[in-house]
C-alpha positions in Angstrom: 70.5 145.6 121.6 69.5 146.9 118.2 66.2 148.9 117.8 64.2 148.7 114.7 64.5 151.4 112.1 60.9 152.6 112.1 59.7 153.9 108.8 56.3 155.3 109.9 57.0 158.8 108.7 53.5 159.0 107.4 52.3 159.5 110.9 54.2 162.8 111.1 53.1 163.8 107.6 49.5 163.2 108.7 49.9 165.4 111.7 49.5 162.7 114.2 51.1 163.0 117.6 52.5 160.3 119.8 51.3 160.8 123.4 51.5 158.6 126.4 48.0 159.4 127.5 45.8 157.9 130.1 42.7 159.7 128.7 41.6 156.5 126.8 40.6 153.8 129.3 41.9 150.3 128.6 39.4 148.0 127.1 37.3 151.0 126.1 34.8 150.8 123.2 36.0 153.4 120.7 34.0 154.2 117.6 36.4 154.1 114.7 36.7 153.6 111.0 38.7 150.5 110.0 42.1 150.9 111.5 45.1 151.2 109.2 47.7 148.4 109.1 51.3 149.4 108.7 54.6 147.6 108.5 58.2 148.3 109.2 61.7 146.7 109.1 65.1 146.6 110.7 68.5 147.2 109.1 71.7 145.2 109.5 74.1 147.0 111.9 77.7 146.3 112.6 78.4 144.2 109.5 78.8 145.0 105.9 76.8 143.5 103.1 80.0 141.8 101.9 80.4 140.2 105.3 76.8 139.0 105.3 77.3 137.5 101.8 80.4 135.8 103.0 78.4 134.1 105.7 75.8 133.0 103.1 78.6 131.6 100.9 79.9 129.7 104.0 76.4 128.4 104.8 76.5 130.1 108.2 73.3 132.1 107.4 70.5 131.9 105.0 71.5 131.6 101.3 71.6 135.0 99.6 72.5 136.3 96.2 73.6 139.8 95.1 72.7 142.1 92.2 74.0 145.3 90.7 71.8 146.8 88.0 71.4 150.1 86.3 68.1 151.7 87.4 66.5 153.1 84.3 64.4 155.4 86.5 67.4 157.7 87.2 70.5 156.0 85.7 72.0 155.1 89.0 73.4 151.7 90.0 71.2 149.8 92.4 72.8 147.1 94.5 71.4 144.7 97.0 70.9 141.1 98.1 67.9 138.7 98.2 67.3 135.3 99.8 67.8 132.2 97.7 69.7 131.8 94.4 70.0 134.2 91.6 67.3 133.9 88.8 69.7 135.7 86.4 71.9 132.6 86.2 69.6 130.5 84.0 66.9 130.6 86.8 67.2 126.8 87.4 67.9 126.7 91.1 65.6 125.5 93.9 66.4 126.6 97.5 64.6 125.4 100.5 65.0 127.3 103.8 63.9 125.9 107.2 61.3 128.1 108.8 60.3 127.8 112.5 56.9 129.2 113.4 56.7 130.3 117.0 53.2 131.1 118.2 53.3 133.7 121.0 50.5 134.0 123.6 50.3 137.6 124.7 49.2 138.6 128.2 48.2 142.2 128.5 48.4 144.2 131.7 44.6 144.5 131.8 44.3 140.7 132.0 43.3 140.0 128.4 45.0 137.1 126.7 45.6 136.7 122.9 46.4 133.1 122.1 47.2 131.8 118.6 47.3 128.2 120.0 43.8 128.1 121.3 40.6 127.4 119.3 38.6 130.6 118.5 34.9 130.1 118.4 34.1 133.8 117.9 36.2 134.6 114.9 37.5 131.4 113.4 34.7 128.9 113.8 36.6 127.1 116.6 39.7 126.7 114.4 43.2 127.1 115.9 44.9 130.2 114.5 48.4 128.6 114.4 47.1 125.5 112.6 45.2 127.7 110.0 48.4 129.7 109.6 50.6 126.6 109.1 48.1 125.2 106.5 48.2 128.5 104.5 49.6 129.1 101.0 52.6 130.7 102.7 53.9 127.2 103.5 51.9 124.9 101.1 52.0 124.9 97.4 49.1 125.6 95.0 48.9 126.8 91.4 49.2 130.5 91.0 48.3 132.7 88.0 49.8 136.2 88.1 49.0 138.8 85.4 47.7 136.1 83.1 50.8 134.0 83.4 50.7 130.6 85.1 53.8 130.9 87.3 53.4 127.3 88.5 52.7 125.3 91.7 54.4 127.1 94.5 54.0 128.7 97.9 52.7 132.3 97.7 56.0 134.2 98.2 57.8 131.6 96.1 55.3 132.2 93.3 55.7 136.0 93.7 59.5 135.6 93.4 59.1 133.5 90.3 56.7 136.1 88.8 59.1 138.8 89.9 61.8 137.6 87.4 59.5 135.6 85.1 60.4 136.9 81.7 64.2 137.1 82.5 65.0 133.4 82.9 62.4 131.8 85.2 59.7 131.0 82.6 62.2 129.2 80.3 63.2 126.8 83.1 59.7 125.5 83.8 59.5 124.5 87.5 63.2 124.5 88.3 63.4 127.9 90.0 62.0 128.1 93.5 62.7 129.7 96.9 60.7 127.7 99.4 60.1 127.5 103.2 60.0 124.2 105.0 58.0 125.1 108.1 58.0 123.6 111.5 55.7 124.8 114.3 57.5 125.0 117.7 55.8 125.0 121.1 53.9 128.2 122.0 55.8 130.8 124.0 54.3 133.4 126.3 55.0 137.2 126.4 53.7 139.1 129.4 53.5 142.8 128.4 55.0 145.1 131.0 52.7 147.5 132.8 52.2 150.6 130.7 53.4 148.9 127.5 50.2 147.5 126.2 46.4 147.2 126.5 43.4 145.6 124.8 40.5 147.5 123.1 37.0 146.7 121.9 36.7 148.3 118.5 33.6 146.7 117.1 35.2 143.5 115.6 34.5 139.9 116.6 37.5 140.1 119.0 39.3 142.6 121.1 42.5 144.0 119.6 45.7 143.9 121.7 48.2 146.7 121.2 51.7 146.7 122.6 55.0 148.6 122.3 56.9 147.3 119.3 60.4 147.8 120.6 59.6 146.1 123.9 58.4 143.1 122.0 61.3 143.1 119.6 63.7 143.0 122.5 61.8 139.9 123.7 62.1 138.3 120.2 65.8 138.8 120.0 66.6 138.0 123.6 64.2 135.0 124.1 62.5 133.7 121.0 65.5 133.6 118.7 67.6 131.7 121.2 64.6 129.4 121.8 64.5 128.7 118.0 68.2 128.1 118.0 67.9 125.6 120.8 65.2 123.7 118.9 67.0 123.1 115.6 67.1 126.6 114.1 69.7 129.3 114.0 71.0 131.8 111.4 70.5 129.4 108.5 66.7 129.4 109.3 63.9 131.9 109.4 62.2 132.3 112.8 58.6 133.5 112.2 56.9 134.9 115.3 53.2 134.6 115.1 50.8 136.9 117.0 47.0 136.7 117.1 44.9 139.8 117.0 47.7 141.9 118.4 49.1 145.0 116.8 52.0 147.2 117.8 52.8 150.9 118.3 56.0 152.9 118.3 55.9 153.8 121.1 52.7 152.5 122.9 50.5 155.5 123.3 48.1 154.2 125.9 45.4 154.2 123.2 45.2 153.7 119.4 47.2 156.9 118.5 49.8 155.0 116.4 47.9 151.9 115.7 48.8 149.6 114.1 52.1 148.0 113.1 51.0 144.4 112.1 54.4 143.1 111.2 58.1 143.7 110.7 61.2 141.8 109.5 64.6 142.4 110.9 68.1 141.2 111.2 70.9 141.2 113.8 74.0 139.3 115.1 77.0 137.7 113.4 76.4 135.3 111.6 73.4 137.2 110.3 70.1 136.1 111.9 67.0 137.2 110.0 63.5 136.9 111.4 59.9 137.9 110.8 57.1 139.0 113.1 53.4 139.2 112.0 49.9 139.3 113.4 47.3 136.7 112.2 44.2 138.9 112.2 40.7 137.7 112.6 39.3 140.7 114.5 37.9 142.5 111.5 38.8 145.9 112.7 41.1 146.6 109.7 38.4 146.1 107.1 38.4 143.7 104.2 42.0 144.5 103.1 43.7 142.9 106.1 42.8 139.4 107.4 44.5 136.1 108.4 47.8 135.9 106.6 47.8 139.3 104.9 50.5 140.7 107.3 52.7 137.7 107.1 52.5 137.6 103.3 53.8 141.2 103.3 56.6 140.4 105.8 57.9 137.2 104.3 58.1 138.7 100.9 60.0 141.7 102.2 62.3 139.3 104.1 63.0 137.5 100.8 63.7 140.6 98.7 65.4 142.8 101.3 66.7 140.5 104.1 69.2 143.0 105.4 67.0 146.1 105.1 69.7 147.7 102.9 68.5 147.3 99.4 68.5 151.0 98.3 66.8 152.1 95.1 65.9 155.4 93.5 63.4 157.2 95.8 59.6 156.5 95.5 56.7 157.4 97.6 53.3 158.9 98.3 51.7 155.5 97.7 50.5 152.6 99.8 51.6 153.2 103.4 54.2 155.7 102.5 53.6 159.5 102.7 56.7 161.2 101.6 59.7 159.4 100.0 61.3 156.1 100.7 64.4 154.7 99.0 64.4 150.9 99.7 63.2 147.8 98.0 60.4 146.9 100.4 58.0 145.1 98.1 55.0 145.2 100.4 55.0 148.9 101.4 53.7 150.5 98.1 50.8 148.1 98.0 49.8 148.0 101.7 46.0 147.7 101.7 45.8 146.1 98.3 44.9 142.4 98.3 45.8 139.6 96.0 42.8 137.4 94.9 41.9 135.1 97.8 43.0 131.5 97.7 41.0 128.5 99.1 43.2 125.9 100.5 42.9 123.2 103.3 39.3 124.2 104.0 40.0 127.9 104.6 40.0 131.0 102.4 43.3 133.0 102.7 44.0 136.6 102.0 47.5 137.7 100.8 48.7 141.1 99.9 49.6 142.1 96.4 53.3 142.8 96.0 55.5 145.2 93.9 57.9 143.7 91.4 61.7 144.4 91.4 61.1 146.2 88.1 58.8 148.7 89.8 61.6 150.0 91.9 64.4 149.7 89.2 62.5 150.8 86.1 61.2 149.8 82.7 60.9 147.5 80.9 59.4 145.0 83.3 60.9 141.6 83.7 57.9 140.5 85.7 55.1 138.2 84.7 52.8 139.7 82.1 55.1 142.7 81.6 53.4 144.3 84.6 55.0 145.8 87.7 53.2 144.0 90.5 51.9 140.5 90.9 48.2 141.3 90.4 48.6 144.0 87.8 47.8 147.0 89.9 51.1 148.6 88.8 51.3 149.1 85.0 54.4 151.2 85.1 57.4 151.7 87.3 57.6 154.1 90.2 57.8 157.8 89.7 60.9 159.5 91.2 59.9 161.1 94.5 61.6 164.4 95.6 60.6 165.7 99.0 57.0 166.8 98.7 56.7 165.2 95.3 53.9 163.1 94.0 53.8 159.5 92.6 
């Protein structure tokens, strides 16, 4: 079974060491600064991009479109695929993709339970996390303004994608270009973390934080959750979204908080191609103001949309966001990890999404994104600086 391609090279750069240590007691109270949230991804193995696109054309997997452009950053040709329909062909296509949200109750070896399907009186005012998640701007439309441009009424990632290519063709077509998710919540599933593969910790937030081994959980997702989704109306033409609650992941689980915390990943496997997303809904407060509720999922769904196979290579960039060193793929959340988009009040809750980097930031000037900027809330005013080993951004 495929293992994720972990991109947490910043841990090495920072001099951190992964140890399976018993020195930290489970459920210990550990004084700490806000923990850092990180994200990763999996790459398509065993199939070519052309084979994946053939499946999309035959409607045996999610719809995808391909691009080949000259990267003005270094003059190279950048190729890749994205979910939906191409905005370069008049930008007048709307695509709706079924999404199946699967809340997963996590049982830790120390007896702690993290349940997205249960009301939470301590952190959410007795609201049910999975309900709050389903009601979010990730799956419900509202009007978005990005970089001074009204990009229309849309779901958040759909609005980002419209803004991503806004000055190319999208703005001229009004509301006719969308890539949307039609979400259904399936029954909650349970994952019992094997002994030695996870624990819970009291870190000063309103809730404990669960931490588990990411590869162990990914094996459960591929072997149990994805088949469950398929048996309940899903399959490769849909997006399974696995929802955790106040649970982070490590690679590997250290016995403490050494590598904490991966809060989400997107990945792909099988033939026909099956994509999926995993993300924590966080209300614990231990990650500070830049990560809460749907922040991790906004990161992962956007990266799923713009790099579904994990193989969209671009000129190297780095030393920014969660990346220490260089990275050469089009992961739109990574360079702005820890940077939030203005909060959105919807359905009696205030949601927090992450700001995201535009296609033009990776490819080069001029920007074809909304407002002529290079991210959807204007943090990036220019494209990425080329990143040699040890270089600066």
